[in-house]
C-alpha positions as CSV (number, residue, x, y, z in Angstrom):
1,M,39.9,-32.1,18.5
2,G,40.3,-30.3,15.1
3,R,38.0,-32.0,13.4
4,K,35.1,-31.1,15.7
5,L,36.4,-27.3,16.2
6,A,35.6,-27.5,12.5
7,R,32.2,-29.2,12.6
8,T,31.3,-26.8,14.9
9,L,32.6,-23.6,12.8
10,Q,30.9,-25.0,9.6
11,L,27.7,-25.2,12.2
12,G,28.0,-21.6,13.1
13,I,28.2,-20.3,10.1
14,L,25.0,-22.3,8.7
15,F,22.9,-21.0,11.4
16,I,24.0,-17.5,11.5
17,V,23.0,-17.9,7.3
18,I,19.7,-19.2,8.4
19,L,18.9,-16.7,11.2
20,F,19.7,-13.7,8.9
21,G,18.6,-14.8,5.9
22,Y,22.2,-13.2,4.0
23,T,23.9,-14.5,1.8
24,V,27.5,-14.9,2.7
25,F,29.3,-16.8,0.4
26,S,30.5,-15.2,-2.9
27,D,27.9,-15.4,-5.4
28,Q,29.7,-15.1,-9.4
29,E,26.7,-14.7,-10.9
30,F,25.8,-11.7,-8.5
31,M,29.1,-10.3,-9.2
32,L,28.4,-10.3,-13.1
33,W,25.3,-9.1,-12.5
34,Q,26.7,-6.2,-10.5
35,N,29.2,-5.5,-13.5
36,N,26.6,-5.1,-15.8
37,F,25.1,-2.9,-14.0
38,R,28.1,-0.8,-13.3
39,Q,27.8,0.1,-17.1
40,F,24.3,0.0,-17.0
41,A,24.6,3.0,-14.0
42,Q,27.5,4.5,-15.3
43,Q,25.9,4.8,-19.0
44,R,23.3,7.1,-17.2
45,G,25.3,9.5,-14.9
46,I,26.4,7.5,-12.0
47,S,29.8,8.2,-11.0
48,E,32.5,5.3,-10.5
49,A,33.0,6.6,-6.8
50,T,28.9,6.5,-6.4
51,L,29.1,2.8,-7.5
52,N,32.1,1.7,-5.3
53,L,30.7,3.3,-2.3
54,A,27.5,1.9,-2.8
55,F,28.5,-1.3,-3.6
56,R,31.0,-2.1,-1.7
57,G,31.2,-5.4,0.0
58,L,27.3,-5.9,-1.5
59,L,26.0,-9.3,-1.2
60,T,22.2,-10.8,-1.6
61,D,19.7,-10.5,1.0
62,K,17.5,-13.6,0.9
63,K,15.1,-12.6,3.1
64,V,14.6,-10.2,1.0
65,L,13.4,-12.2,-1.9
66,R,11.1,-14.2,0.4
67,L,9.7,-11.3,2.0
68,D,9.2,-10.5,-2.0
69,A,7.8,-13.9,-3.0
70,Y,5.4,-14.0,0.1
71,Q,2.2,-14.2,-0.6
72,P,0.2,-14.5,2.4
73,E,-2.5,-17.1,2.0
74,F,-5.1,-15.1,4.4
75,S,-5.5,-11.4,3.9
76,R,-7.3,-9.3,6.6
77,P,-10.1,-8.0,6.7
78,I,-10.7,-4.9,6.1
79,W,-12.2,-4.0,9.7
80,E,-9.2,-5.6,11.3
81,Y,-7.1,-3.7,9.1
82,M,-8.9,-0.4,10.4
83,D,-8.8,-1.5,13.9
84,S,-5.2,-1.4,14.0
85,A,-4.5,1.6,11.8
86,V,-6.7,3.7,13.3
87,S,-6.2,2.2,17.1
88,P,-7.0,4.4,20.2
89,E,-3.2,4.7,20.4
90,R,-2.3,5.8,17.2
91,I,-5.3,8.2,17.9
92,E,-4.1,9.5,21.2
93,Q,-0.3,9.5,19.5
94,G,-1.3,11.3,16.5
95,R,-3.1,14.6,18.3
96,Y,-0.1,14.6,20.5
97,I,2.2,15.2,17.2
98,L,-0.3,18.0,16.0
99,K,0.4,20.0,19.3
100,E,3.8,19.1,19.5
101,Y,4.4,20.1,15.9
102,A,2.0,22.4,15.7
103,P,4.2,25.6,14.2
104,L,6.1,23.1,11.8
105,L,2.4,21.7,10.4
106,K,1.0,25.5,10.4
107,K,3.8,26.1,7.9
108,I,3.6,23.3,5.8
109,S,0.1,23.6,5.6
110,D,-0.1,26.7,4.5
111,T,2.9,26.1,1.6
112,Y,1.4,23.4,0.1
113,R,-2.4,23.6,1.1
114,V,-2.7,20.4,2.6
115,D,-4.9,19.8,5.8
116,A,-2.4,19.2,8.4
117,E,-3.9,16.2,10.0
118,Y,-3.4,14.2,6.9
119,I,-0.3,14.4,6.9
120,V,0.3,13.6,10.7
121,A,-2.1,10.7,9.3
122,I,0.1,9.6,6.7
123,W,3.0,9.7,9.1
124,G,1.3,7.3,11.4
125,M,0.5,4.8,8.6
126,E,3.4,4.9,7.1
127,S,6.3,4.6,10.1
128,S,3.8,4.9,13.5
129,Y,5.2,9.0,13.9
130,G,8.7,7.8,13.3
131,Q,8.9,4.8,15.5
132,Q,8.9,2.0,12.7
133,L,11.0,3.5,9.8
134,G,13.0,0.0,8.8
135,N,16.5,-1.0,8.9
136,Y,17.1,-2.6,5.4
137,S,19.7,-1.2,3.7
138,A,18.1,0.4,0.6
139,I,20.9,-0.1,-1.8
140,R,21.3,-3.7,-0.9
141,S,17.7,-4.9,-0.9
142,L,16.6,-3.2,-4.5
143,A,20.0,-5.0,-5.9
144,T,18.4,-8.1,-4.5
145,L,15.1,-6.9,-6.2
146,A,16.7,-6.4,-9.3
147,Y,18.8,-9.0,-9.8
148,Q,16.8,-12.2,-8.4
149,G,13.4,-10.7,-7.5
150,R,9.9,-11.8,-10.0
151,E,11.0,-11.7,-13.1
152,E,8.4,-9.5,-14.1
153,R,9.4,-6.7,-11.5
154,R,13.3,-6.6,-11.6
155,H,12.9,-3.6,-14.3
156,F,10.8,-1.8,-11.6
157,W,13.4,-2.8,-9.1
158,R,16.3,-1.6,-11.4
159,N,15.1,1.7,-11.8
160,Q,14.5,2.3,-8.2
161,L,18.2,1.2,-7.3
162,L,19.1,4.3,-10.3
163,A,16.7,6.4,-8.4
164,A,19.0,5.5,-4.9
165,L,22.3,6.3,-6.5
166,R,21.3,9.4,-8.0
167,I,20.0,10.0,-4.5
168,L,23.5,9.1,-2.8
169,Q,25.5,10.9,-5.6
170,T,23.5,14.1,-5.2
171,G,24.2,14.1,-1.5
172,D,20.5,14.1,-0.2
173,M,21.0,11.3,1.9
174,P,24.0,9.8,3.3
175,I,24.7,5.5,2.3
176,N,24.0,4.9,6.1
177,S,20.3,6.7,6.0
178,L,19.7,4.8,2.6
179,R,17.4,2.3,5.3
180,G,14.1,1.5,5.2
181,S,11.1,-1.1,4.1
182,W,12.7,-4.2,2.7
183,A,11.0,-3.2,-0.4
184,G,13.5,0.2,-0.6
185,A,11.2,2.6,0.7
186,L,12.7,5.5,2.9
187,G,12.3,7.9,5.6
188,H,8.6,8.8,8.3
189,T,6.6,8.6,5.5
190,Q,8.3,5.4,3.4
191,F,9.0,7.3,-0.6
192,I,10.4,4.9,-3.0
193,P,13.3,6.2,-4.5
194,T,11.9,7.4,-7.9
195,T,8.8,9.1,-5.7
196,F,12.1,10.6,-3.7
197,E,13.2,12.3,-7.3
198,E,10.2,13.5,-8.2
199,F,8.0,14.9,-4.5
200,A,10.9,15.0,-2.1
201,V,11.4,19.2,-0.7
202,D,14.2,20.5,1.5
203,F,12.2,22.3,4.0
204,D,14.6,22.8,6.2
205,G,16.8,24.5,4.4
206,D,20.3,22.5,4.7
207,G,20.2,22.1,1.7
208,K,19.3,18.6,1.3
209,R,16.3,16.4,1.2
210,D,16.8,13.8,3.9
211,L,13.6,11.9,4.7
212,R,15.0,10.1,7.4
213,A,16.5,12.5,9.4
214,S,14.8,15.6,9.1
215,I,11.4,15.3,10.2
216,P,10.5,19.2,8.5
217,D,11.7,17.7,4.9
218,A,9.4,14.4,5.3
219,L,6.2,16.1,6.6
220,A,6.9,18.7,3.7
221,S,7.5,16.0,0.7
222,T,4.6,14.2,1.9
223,A,2.5,17.8,1.6
224,N,3.8,18.4,-1.5
225,Y,3.0,14.6,-2.8
226,L,-0.6,14.9,-2.0
227,S,-0.8,18.7,-3.4
228,Q,0.5,17.3,-6.9
229,S,-1.8,14.5,-6.6
230,G,-5.2,16.8,-6.8
231,W,-5.5,17.4,-2.8
232,Q,-8.2,20.1,-1.9
233,R,-7.5,21.9,1.3
234,G,-10.5,22.1,3.4
235,Q,-12.4,19.3,1.7
236,P,-13.1,15.7,3.8
237,W,-11.7,12.9,1.9
238,G,-15.1,11.3,1.6
239,T,-17.6,10.2,4.6
240,E,-19.9,7.3,5.9
241,V,-23.4,7.2,3.9
242,V,-26.2,5.4,4.3
243,L,-27.6,3.8,0.8
244,P,-31.7,3.4,-0.1
245,V,-33.4,-0.4,0.0
246,T,-33.4,0.3,-3.7
247,F,-30.1,1.2,-4.0
248,D,-28.5,-0.5,-7.3
249,W,-25.7,-2.1,-6.0
250,S,-23.7,-2.6,-9.2
251,E,-23.0,1.1,-9.1
252,T,-20.4,0.5,-5.9
253,E,-17.2,0.4,-8.0
254,P,-14.6,2.8,-6.8
255,A,-13.9,3.7,-10.0
256,N,-18.0,5.1,-10.7
257,W,-17.0,8.5,-10.7
258,Q,-20.5,10.7,-10.6
259,A,-21.7,14.2,-9.9
260,L,-22.7,14.2,-5.7
261,S,-26.3,15.7,-7.4
262,Y,-26.4,12.2,-8.9
263,W,-26.4,10.0,-5.7
264,M,-28.4,12.5,-4.0
265,A,-31.1,12.2,-6.4
266,Q,-31.1,8.4,-5.6
267,G,-31.8,8.9,-1.8
268,V,-28.1,8.9,-0.4
269,Y,-27.7,11.1,2.4
270,R,-25.0,10.8,5.6
271,V,-25.0,8.5,8.4
272,D,-25.6,11.1,10.8
273,G,-29.4,11.8,8.8
274,T,-27.7,15.2,7.6
275,P,-28.3,15.4,3.9
276,L,-24.6,15.6,2.0
277,D,-23.4,18.9,1.8
278,A,-20.7,19.1,-0.7
279,S,-21.2,21.0,-3.7
280,P,-24.2,19.2,-6.2
281,M,-21.0,19.0,-8.7
282,T,-18.4,17.3,-6.6
283,R,-17.2,14.4,-8.1
284,S,-18.1,11.5,-6.2
285,A,-18.1,7.7,-5.8
286,V,-19.9,5.0,-3.1
287,I,-18.1,2.4,-1.8
288,V,-18.9,-0.7,-0.1
289,P,-15.6,-2.2,1.0
290,A,-17.1,-5.2,3.3
291,G,-19.7,-5.8,0.4
292,Y,-23.7,-4.5,1.3
293,Q,-23.9,-5.9,4.8
294,G,-21.1,-3.2,5.9
295,P,-20.8,0.4,6.1
296,A,-21.4,2.1,3.0
297,F,-18.7,5.2,2.0
298,L,-19.2,8.3,-0.4
299,S,-15.8,9.2,-1.5
300,Y,-14.3,12.6,-3.0
301,P,-11.3,13.8,-5.0
302,N,-9.3,13.8,-1.8
303,F,-9.7,10.0,-1.5
304,N,-8.4,9.7,-4.4
305,A,-5.6,11.8,-4.1
306,L,-4.8,9.3,-1.0
307,L,-4.8,6.1,-3.5
308,K,-2.2,8.1,-5.3
309,Y,-0.3,7.4,-2.3
310,N,-1.2,4.2,-2.0
311,N,-3.6,2.8,-4.1
312,A,-5.4,0.3,-2.1
313,I,-9.2,1.1,-0.6
314,S,-8.2,0.1,3.3
315,Y,-5.4,2.2,3.3
316,A,-6.8,5.7,1.9
317,L,-10.0,4.7,4.1
318,A,-7.7,4.4,7.5
319,T,-5.6,7.1,6.4
320,G,-9.0,9.2,5.4
321,Y,-10.5,8.1,9.0
322,L,-7.6,8.2,11.1
323,A,-7.1,12.3,9.9
324,E,-11.0,12.5,11.0
325,R,-10.3,11.0,14.3
326,L,-7.3,13.5,14.6
327,K,-9.3,16.4,14.2
328,G,-12.1,14.6,17.0
329,G,-14.6,12.9,14.2
330,L,-16.5,10.1,14.9
331,A,-15.5,6.4,14.3
332,V,-17.3,4.1,11.7
333,Q,-21.2,4.3,12.6
334,A,-22.3,1.2,10.8
335,A,-21.4,-2.2,11.6
336,W,-19.0,-4.1,9.9
337,P,-20.0,-8.0,8.8
338,R,-17.4,-9.4,11.4
339,D,-18.7,-13.0,11.5
340,E,-17.8,-13.4,8.0
341,L,-15.4,-15.7,6.7
342,A,-12.7,-14.3,4.8
343,L,-11.9,-16.1,1.4
344,S,-7.8,-17.6,1.6
345,R,-6.4,-16.6,-1.9
346,L,-6.5,-20.1,-2.9
347,E,-10.4,-19.8,-2.6
348,K,-9.9,-16.8,-4.1
349,A,-8.4,-18.6,-6.7
350,E,-11.3,-21.4,-7.3
351,L,-14.0,-18.7,-7.5
352,Q,-12.2,-17.1,-10.2
353,E,-12.5,-20.8,-11.7
354,R,-16.1,-21.7,-11.2
355,L,-16.9,-18.1,-12.1
356,S,-15.0,-18.5,-15.4
357,A,-16.6,-22.3,-15.8
358,V,-20.2,-20.8,-15.7
359,G,-19.8,-18.0,-18.1
360,Y,-18.2,-15.0,-16.1
361,S,-14.8,-14.5,-17.2
362,T,-12.6,-13.1,-15.0
363,D,-9.7,-12.7,-17.2
364,G,-7.5,-14.5,-15.5
365,I,-6.8,-17.0,-12.5
366,D,-4.5,-14.9,-9.8
367,G,-6.2,-15.4,-6.2
368,N,-6.6,-11.7,-6.4
369,I,-10.2,-9.8,-6.5
370,G,-8.9,-7.2,-9.0
371,P,-11.6,-4.5,-10.9
372,N,-12.1,-7.7,-13.3
373,T,-13.0,-10.6,-11.2
374,R,-15.5,-8.3,-9.5
375,A,-17.0,-7.1,-12.7
376,A,-17.8,-10.7,-13.6
377,L,-18.8,-11.6,-10.3
378,R,-21.7,-9.1,-9.7
379,R,-22.8,-10.3,-13.3
380,W,-23.0,-13.3,-11.5
381,Q,-24.4,-12.2,-8.3
382,A,-27.5,-10.4,-10.0
383,D,-27.8,-13.0,-12.5
384,T,-28.7,-15.5,-8.9
385,G,-30.2,-13.1,-6.9
386,F,-27.9,-11.4,-5.0
387,P,-27.1,-8.1,-4.4
388,A,-24.9,-7.1,-7.0
389,D,-21.9,-5.7,-5.2
390,G,-19.0,-7.3,-6.2
391,Y,-17.7,-8.6,-3.2
392,A,-16.8,-12.4,-2.7
393,T,-18.0,-14.8,0.4
394,I,-18.0,-18.0,1.4
395,E,-21.7,-18.6,0.6
396,H,-21.0,-17.4,-2.9
397,L,-18.1,-20.0,-3.4
398,Q,-20.7,-22.8,-2.2
399,L,-22.9,-21.9,-4.5
400,L,-20.4,-21.7,-7.2
401,R,-19.6,-25.1,-6.3
402,E,-22.8,-26.7,-6.9
403,Q,-23.4,-25.2,-10.1
404,T,-20.3,-26.4,-11.9
405,A,-17.4,-29.3,-11.1
406,L,-14.0,-28.6,-12.2
407,P,-10.9,-30.8,-12.8
408,K,-9.4,-32.1,-9.1
409,S,-6.2,-30.1,-9.9
410,I,-7.9,-27.1,-9.9
411,E,-10.3,-28.0,-7.2
412,A,-7.0,-28.7,-5.3
413,G,-5.8,-25.6,-5.5
414,S,-3.9,-25.7,-8.1
415,F,-3.2,-22.4,-10.2
């Protein structure tokens, strides 16, 4: 009977570990890391009392490590991302938020010179207007990642943990409020701790910058971030455009900023048929996030400010469109290429390898289509008769397979 009870307890403990992803048993190496980090933190002004409060009973979180290591085989096509990010429900709720918080938003907008619709759009994007704040302990997550996360990122996580401890020590947020995403992002608009230190503000006047408990602090901090990132109040993020049939697709790199007059001279115009109405000297760039078969957009300096908040074209585009929809603007007019199959991560890596094999170096193989891969792909596209838009497709990969043979390890997806 005793053995059966002991076995049942063992299985119960194992079930809890698997279910919750927590390290239940003491990790001596983690304790050694904690001791070393304590010395590091104390040398940088963190008190022993703060460290004792933050590290009391601290264990690593294996679920956080799994999330950090996870690299999805397929990433969602941008049209699916836009469908969910700028959904009818999010638009409806955002318009309600604009009315409900109108006095507060006006005060914030006037203080930081940032349009209220964009503040609300970021709130919607980051936490569904406060409905999904996250419940991971920031201290635990950041300690776990600094100790055992991907090695090339541990220095980053250590700095985030140090910043989180400073937030705790200054009294801006109590330990039970330092909760958020698995990666340590905090509050209604998901600031990482170093961003908190630089941009968070006390807008409700209680002497604290609490981005979880105070909506005024959270929204004003977001406006401050955009303001210091160069936001221009009253100016759009960009606009959907039509490109002429003679357009040089190699010019559609997001970093290719030109005066608006440059694009006007090439015959670029708004999707509603009207001329571009910003100043001819406005810096702008043409982007085609789904390639030449999808919609085209002209981005303005405010788009860059959104990219500083989250450096992903899809995020900035969705945030810009959500803000415009909150104002009563139109959805994307041109059709997305929804029948186009998305490349898997292994297929993207194979495409990189095959491009390099035929003389178009991508400067590495990682399964991500970044600036170097887009540049290589554009050169190959131009030489093989495709529009040089830098957008990778199954058709491109199939042709590259015909052009070159690779070792079986590459064809099997080893990289």
